C-alpha positions, 0 to 999 in steps of 0.5 A, spaced: 258 359 236 251 358 236 247 358 243 240 357 244 237 361 250 231 357 252 224 358 256 226 365 258 221 371 258 224 376 253 223 383 254 226 388 249 223 395 250 226 398 244 222 393 240 216 392 244 217 385 246 215 382 252 213 374 251 215 367 253 220 365 247 227 362 246 233 366 243 237 364 238 244 366 237 249 365 231 256 368 229 255 374 234 248 376 232 241 374 234 238 370 228 231 369 231 227 369 237 220 365 238 218 358 239 222 354 233 230 355 231 231 358 224 232 353 218 239 349 219 240 352 226 244 347 231 245 349 238 253 348 240 250 351 247 244 352 251 242 356 257 236 354 261 232 361 262 226 358 266 224 363 271 229 368 268 228 375 264 232 375 257 233 382 255 238 386 251 245 387 255 245 393 260 248 400 257 251 404 262 252 412 261 258 413 266 263 408 268 270 409 270 275 404 268 281 407 271 285 406 265 290 410 264 293 412 270 289 410 276 291 402 275 292 402 283 284 403 284 282 399 279 284 395 272 281 394 265 280 387 267 277 388 274 272 392 271 270 389 265 269 382 270 264 387 274 261 389 268 259 382 265 257 380 272 252 386 272 250 384 265 253 391 262 255 390 255 256 397 253 259 403 257 261 410 256 268 412 259 268 419 262 275 423 260 278 424 267 283 419 266 291 420 267 292 423 262 285 425 260 282 423 254 284 429 250 288 426 244 287 421 239 292 416 241 290 415 248 283 414 245 285 409 241 289 405 246 283 405 250 279 402 245 285 397 243 286 395 250 278 393 251 278 389 245 278 382 248 271 378 247 269 377 254 270 385 255 264 390 254 264 395 249 267 401 251 265 408 248 270 413 250 267 420 252 273 425 249 275 431 253 272 437 251 278 442 253 285 440 253 287 437 259 280 438 262 283 445 264 277 449 261 282 453 256 283 450 249 278 446 246 280 439 243 280 437 236 273 434 237 273 431 230 280 427 230 277 424 237 271 422 234 275 419 228 278 415 234 272 413 237 269 418 242 261 418 242 261 425 246 265 430 249 265 432 256 269 435 262 267 429 267 266 433 274 271 439 272 267 445 270 269 450 264 270 457 268 270 461 262 263 461 259 266 464 252 270 457 252 264 453 253 260 457 248 265 456 243 266 448 245 258 448 244 259 451 237 264 447 235 260 441 237 254 443 234 257 444 227 259 437 227 253 434 230 257 432 236 254 431 243 256 435 249 255 432 256 256 436 262 255 436 269 251 442 272 255 444 278 257 451 279 264 451 281 264 457 285 258 455 289 260 448 290 267 450 292 270 446 298 263 443 299 262 436 301 255 434 302 248 437 301 247 444 304 242 442 309 240 440 316 244 434 316 251 438 313 249 443 319 249 438 324 255 435 322 259 441 321 260 439 313 261 445 308 255 444 304 253 445 296 247 448 295 242 446 290 243 453 287 250 450 285 246 446 280 241 450 277 245 456 276 250 452 272 244 449 269 241 455 267 248 457 263 248 450 260 241 451 257 242 458 254 248 456 251 245 450 248 239 454 245 244 459 242 248 454 239 243 448 237 248 443 240 246 437 243 246 437 250 246 431 255 246 433 262 249 428 267 247 426 274 242 430 275 241 431 283 235 436 285 228 437 283 229 444 282 234 442 276 229 437 273 224 442 273 228 446 269 230 441 264 222 440 263 222 447 261 228 447 257 225 441 253 218 445 252 221 450 249 224 446 244 232 445 246 235 439 245 237 436 252 237 429 255 239 427 262 241 422 266 241 420 274 246 416 278 242 409 281 245 411 288 241 418 288 234 414 287 235 410 293 239 415 298 238 422 301 243 426 305 240 422 311 244 416 309 250 420 311 249 418 318 255 419 322 260 421 317 259 414 312 265 415 307 261 411 302 256 416 301 261 422 299 259 422 292 259 428 287 254 431 286 252 430 293 246 426 296 240 431 297 234 431 301 228 426 301 224 431 297 229 431 291 230 423 291 223 422 290 222 427 285 228 424 281 225 417 282 218 420 279 222 424 273 225 417 271 219 414 271 215 419 267 221 420 262 223 427 264 229 423 266 232 419 260 236 414 263 239 411 269 247 410 270 251 407 275 256 413 276 261 407 277 267 410 280 272 405 284 276 408 290 281 404 293 280 403 301 286 408 303 282 413 300 276 412 304 280 412 310 279 419 312 275 424 315 268 425 311 271 432 308 277 429 306 275 422 303 275 421 295 269 422 292 266 415 289 262 408 289 263 402 285 256 401 281 257 397 275 254 390 279 249 394 282 246 397 276 241 392 275 238 390 282 238 398 284 234 399 277 229 393 279 228 396 286 226 402 284 221 399 279 218 395 284 217 401 289 214 405 283 210 399 281 212 400 274 212 395 269 219 391 267 219 393 260 219 401 262 225 400 268 229 396 263 228 401 257 232 406 262 238 402 262 238 399 255 235 402 249 234 409 252 242 410 254 243 407 247 239 412 244 243 418 247 250 415 245 247 413 238 250 406 239 248 399 236 246 396 243 240 396 247 236 391 242 234 384 241 232 385 234 233 380 229 240 381 226 242 385 232 249 384 236 248 378 241 249 383 247 244 379 252 243 379 259 239 373 263 237 375 270 233 372 275 228 378 278 227 374 284 233 371 286 237 375 291 244 378 291 248 380 298 252 386 296 259 384 300 266 386 299 267 378 297 262 378 292 264 385 288 268 383 282 270 390 282 277 392 285 273 398 288 269 395 294 266 401 297 259 402 296 253 405 300 249 398 299 254 394 303 251 389 307 244 390 303 240 384 300 238 386 293 233 382 288 236 381 281 241 376 280 245 376 273 245 369 271 249 370 264 251 375 260 253 374 253 257 379 249 257 379 241 255 372 242 260 370 247 259 367 254 262 373 258 259 371 265 256 365 268 253 364 275 256 357 277 250 357 283 245 358 277 
């Protein structure tokens, strides 16, 4: 289908583009952007982007789709609808499904299920160890052939450091990327909130910052020893961020991301046991939050992710320490990115890079660009239009988020995936 997106402000951080222009799409690819259409181009459909931003589709480094195994929490159809409504056109799926993504057949099944035209591109992260048990390595080469872009343990730790060493040696041999959460399982055991004044006042078992930094020290030393490409997921503390900066200065190949809710919330938002704020890693101090915001702005943190984890209502109806961890995030990634950028007084191009070209570079996928000939994955949004976050407006099957009831700027007007209209705001 041939589509003309007209009168929009085109921002393409990957190629340094920020100008008023029309974008022309044909056969699933971008054929031109400028003042005039290419020769012979006749539009079959038009999108009026007056007053809107036209950018590459968002790339999310952590979005749980809950298939296979957890369909009672969410389905592929519901979460793909949420992704399109949020302008997300490519996403990485963590391996903690049921069963975990530790066999090629499971990866191929997920990829096959996600092939519908209106679905975002799904890039599975394969399990680093069989069953995520931390004992035996998976056949990473076979999983990579099946479609995995990286290997990790999701929120599950590898207790045996020798196993982790061998896993990183294996990954380094084949050039695979290892994605790890930095959290020592012994120091975090039983913890449900940041180990600080709020947890003490509420009588909650805490997870100290040292749980992150001790795990980080091990992971960074092993990365230096093996030469493996290490990506650290959902950094939560200022101390952890400083360690990553030092590791890069020492020449270690390491990247990292932060979850969107950690840019805007702190331990204070737990209030009186708000179950929506039961997250992993936990919300930390306002000092940590501000350090993460600054680190993302200066590039010390490479990318921003939604950490989308849909949870069913029953799992959130319990005492704080017993509720299930997680919050929905796919539809909030763009407005929370814009909120952070506005508060930090950052150019839109820098903010959009953190959710388009930068995560695409980490995954090494053909996304996050509006260059001539690139796949036509496009997000058109109104940066000034507000969206009220409510259970009724969320398309995800998971309706739990700490931002319920808030009004945020940044309304997606339409989303194109491979040149096909995957979402259109009828109120536009």
